[in-house]
N, C-alpha and C positions, 0 to 999 in steps of 0.2 A: 547483383552476387547469386546466380540461381542455387536451389542449393540441390547439387549433383555429385553423385559420387566417383572418385578417382580411380579407382580399382579397376583391375583390368576381368574380364568373362573367367580367367585362368587362376585368378587370384584372389578368390572367394574372402570375403569380411571374417574375421574371428570371431567368438560370443561377444568378447568384450568393443566390439567397433559398432561405433552409432555414427550416424548421419550429421547428426547434432547432438551436443552437450548442452544442456542450462544448468547451471550452478547457483542455486536459490530457491527456497523452498516459502519464500512467501507469496504475498497476491499475484505479484508483479512475473514472478516465474514461470508461475501455474497462468497466469493469463499467457503469457508466450508461448508457453508449450502449446496449448488452448488453439492458437489461433494459428502457428504454423501447420499444426497437425489436420486443423479442419481447411485449412489455404491447399495442402496439398493433397487431401483427400478431393477437394474437389476438382484437380487436376488431374486425378485418378494416379498420381503418384504417392508409392508407399514409399514411406522411409523410416528409419529406426530412430529415436528419440529417445532421450534419458534425462530426467530432470534429478540430479543427487544434492542433498541437502542434511545436515545437521539433523533438521525437524521443520517441522512443514509450520509457519508463524504466521498470526492473524491476526490483525486487530480488531478490537473488542466492537459490539454492538454500535455503541455509540459514538465509536470513533469514526465509522465507514461513510463516511459522505459522500452526496453527490451533488455538487456543485450545478445545479441545472441553469443557472444565469449568470457562467462566467463570463467575465468583461473582454479579457483576453490585452490588459494594460502592462503585461509584464516587460516589455520591450520596445525601446522607441520604433517607429518606424515599421515593425513586424504586426504592428497589435489585431488586424484582423485575419492574415493569416493563421497567429498561432490562436485568435480567438475559434476560427473554422475547424482546428485542427482538434481542437480542446472537446468542442463539440463534439465535432465525430467518435471520439472517443467515448464521451458520454451513450452517445445513440449505439456505439458499438458494445456496449457493457449492457442495457438494458437489451438488443437485441439477442445477445447470448443468453438473456436469462428467461427470456421467452421464448426462445429456439429449443432450450436445453431442459423447459416447463422447470427452473430452477424454485425450490420455495426456499429462498432468503428471507424474507418477510419483508419484502420492500414498505415502507411508507413515505410520507410527504412532511415535512415540517420540521421546526429546530426552532423553541424556544427560549430565548435569551432573557434571563432574570438580573433585576436592580433591586438595591434597595430603597432609590430617591428615583423620582422622575430623572432629575439632572442628572445623574449618572448613567441613565438608559437614554439622556438623549444626548449626552456624550461620544458612547457606544454607536450613535445612531448615525451621529455625524462622521463619524471616525470611518465604519466602513463605507460611507457614501462616499466622504473625500478621496481615498484609498480606491475608488470604485470597485468594492470589491461586491458591491451588492446595487444594484440602482433602488431611488427611494420609492417604486412600485412592488419593490419585492417587499418589504418590510412594514407589516401591519400592527401598529401597537391593538396591543392586548388585555389591559390591567385590567379590565373586569370581566373578561373572558378569557380566565386561564385553564387551561387543559390539567396543570398540576399547580397549584396552589400552595405557597411556603407565607410563612405569618413576616415573616420578615424580608419578605419581597414580592412585594408586592407587585411591583412594577415588571412589565413584561411586553417582550415583541416576537411577534412570530414571522419567521422569514421560511416562507413556503414552497421559497426555490431549492430550499435545500432538502434531500431526498436521505433517506438510511438506507441501508445493505443489512443483511446479518453476514458478513464475509465468511466468519469457519463455515456456514451452510453453503455458502456459496462458492467455495472453495472443496469442500467436500465433494459438491456434484460435478466440479472441473474435473476434478483428478479421479472421478470414475468414467467420466467422458473420453479423459486421456488417455486410460491403459483401454476402454473399449476400442478406440484407434490405433490404438498398438503402442502407444508410447510407456514406458516404462519411468515410474516414481521408486526411488533409492533414497529412503533415509535413515538417520544415522550415520551420513557417510560424508568427512569432509576431505575437501580437495586441498590439495598440498602443494599446487604446481604443475611443470607441462615441460616440454620439449619437442623438436621437433626431429623427426629422422632425416635419412638422406633423400627417400620418396616424397618428403614434403608434408608428410602428414604429419598430426600431431597429437603426441604422448601425454596424457594427463597420469598424471598421479593423484591418486583418492587413497582415506582410510581402506577403502573395499576394493586396491588394486589397480591395474594399469587401466584406462580406456583408451581406446581411438578413434580419432575424426579428422575427416580429410578437411574439417571448415573449423576458422576458429569457434573456442567455445563462447558463451556468453554467461557473465558473470552477472549474475541478478540479485547481489547480496547486500544492498543495500547501505547501511551503516557501517562496513566488513571495509567498503572501498577504502573511506578514510583511514583505516586502522591499518591498510593491506598495502596499499598502492601509493608510494609516495606524489607518484606525477597530479593523482590525484587531491591531496592533501588540504586545497585553499580553495578549493571551488564549495564547502558549505561544512555543515559540524553536524556530529552526530548528536539527537536527543533523547535521553529515557524515560520514555514517558510509561506509565502503569494504569490499568483497570483492576479491578474485584466486580464479577459477578455471582449475584446471589439468587438462588431458585432452583429450584418454580418455588416460586413464591404462590402460598397458598390465594384463596378463592376472595378472602378474607381480605387477605395483606394484597391483595394486588386493589381492591375494592377502595381500599383507606388509601392509597397512594394518588390514583389519576380514574377519569370516568373512560378514559381511552388512551390505548397504545402515545408515545410519544417521546419526543428527546429534549432535552433544557443543558442550558450553561448557566453558570452563577457569571456575575462580573460585580467588580466594585467591594466595597466595604470590606475591605483585608480576604475575599473571595479567595483570591493567590495560591496555589500550593505551588513553591518554588516559581517559576516563570510563568508558569499556566493557568487558567482559571476552569474547574470544575465542570464535569459536563456528565450527564449521565443518562440512561435511558430506561424505559420498561418495552418489552415487545412482545409479541402476540401470543408468544409461548410462555409466558411469566416470567423471564428473567430479568434482572432489574442491575444495571452496568453504573457504577460509578469511577469515575476517570481521573486526572487530573495529572502535573508534575511533572512537565518536559522540563530536562534539565540535562547540563552537560556531562553531569557528573552520578555514574552508576551507584556510587557508594551511598546515594540517598535513599535506596531503597524500604529501608526499614523504616525511613522516619515518613517517605511520603503513606508509604500502606499504614501505619498508623494513623496520620492525618485522614485519609480517605474511610477509613473505617469511622474515625470521630463525626464526620460529615453526616455518615452512614445515619450515625446515631442519632446527632442533631436534629437531622432532617423526618426520618425515619425511624421514630424511638421502638427499641425491642423488636425489627429487623434481623439486625446482625449476630444478636443472641441466637433466632430461631434459627439462625443458618450459618451455624460454628469454623470454623479453618477449613477442617474437611470437607464443608457442604461450599468453600469458596472455591471458584475459579481465577486465579490471578495471574497478572500476563504482566510481564515486567521487558521491556523490550528496548533496541537501538532502533529510530529509522535516519534517517537521511536527509535533513533541508537542507537544500540548495540554495547558494546564497541570492538567486532569481524564483527562486520560489516553484521550481520547475522540475519535472523529472530528469536525470541525468539520462539520456543514452546519445550510444553513438558508436563509432569503430575506430578502435585503436590498434595500432599497430601488429599484434597478435593475442589481441582479445575483443570481442564488443563489453560493452557496458550501458545496462542499465538499473537506475535506481529509480522507485515509482513514487514515493512519496512524493508531492509538490508543496503540502501546503493548502491545498485544493482538493481535499480530498480524491477518492483511487479512481476517478474517472482519467485525470492525467497519466495515469500510468498504466490504464487501458489504451489510451492515445498510442504510448509508447509501444504498447505490446503490438497492436495494430502495424504501426509504420514499421517496425522489427518484424513482422510476418513478412507484408508487401514486400518487406527488400528481398530478403532472402531466399523466396518462393518465387516471386514473379519477376523480380531484380526492378520494381519501382521504388526509388530512391527517394520521392520527393519531400514527402514526411518525415525521412528517417534524415534527408540534410535541414532541414528547417529547427528538427531537436537540436540539431549538433550546432545549430547558428546560435541560437538559443545560450550555449557552453563557448563564450569567447575565449575562457583562460586555458582550455585545452586545445592542443594541436593533435585533434583526430587522424589518425589514419598515421602519423608520422609520429607519434609521440618516443620518447627517451626511455622507451620500458624496455626492460631485459632485455638483450638477443632472443631468447628463448621463452620469452611472456612473464606474464606474471607469476610471483611466488606470492601465495597467500603465508598470512605469518602461522604456523599449525596453534601455536601458543597463544594466540589474540582469538577470543570467546565472546561473544555476544550473548 
């Protein structure tokens, strides 16, 4: 489907007309807007694009992984194709960072820590058996740790996992989107849509009606499962929290690590709810501590208390130096699909993208690139591959309401 307008020269579009409307202000929503505008600009094809969202939502520093060694074992018979697709997404993300000269504090390496050698070996055996990592990507690091904890003397360094600071990445992409003529509307809720007699989509939003000749793309993550009945069996929403303290003083930074690092804890009661704690110290001196993936949003206060207790346990005094008003706390839901891949496809009256695939942000960027290639160039190959990953959804022939999706206004993430 090439992105072309349906209005005539005698009927110019109104101020509320857009060639493409993206609903969702998470990383993949912005990735998609950037890639669409970039591809269209390369073809000298100006277009009006808007991103509407209630807020710009971003995972924290230590949760923004880029898995460089993605194995592609996600679905039988298609592993090589998927592997190529995800590696292409990772390469496209790195290219965007380099092309736009984005300072998003990229670094390499994730150190996984355990209290005993046996628990560490069980972790290593598990990720190898599940084909998450290859043996040559895992380096036992017991005597050469980047960051040391007395109760966790055993660790393995996973050098094929990269980290980027997604808030910095998104801020740069927002600026670039606006430079290319895109519009970012925050504080705006998508309420639903219908079609007029000319086949134009009329979107109802809290900021008024918007008109577009093309199906909107819903990039609203876990909101899919709360508001689109036909998608409720494809995964589950998980709530996760991170607490960011900083910037740390030079003395505090020196007491934590010799170099910027990211870490995760396993074993010996390390779990908060059903997740293991993770953290990182970035180049600008901010310490992130997070965890608590859970399907229950009412766990927020409990998780926050547990995370702060762990900060106090491993870094005595730091949380007192950075009281509540100096903390940056995120608590938001992400969509985890049953096959751990992004939900991407074309439904009857809207398109959908869901970025988090349990393999960091690269699959989400792959989804954005696949979608941009489809709507700007008419190239469906990668998009169809993503659609085949979700066999429980009848793309382009689902049972959505005749006039499209209706997002429940009272459901808020």
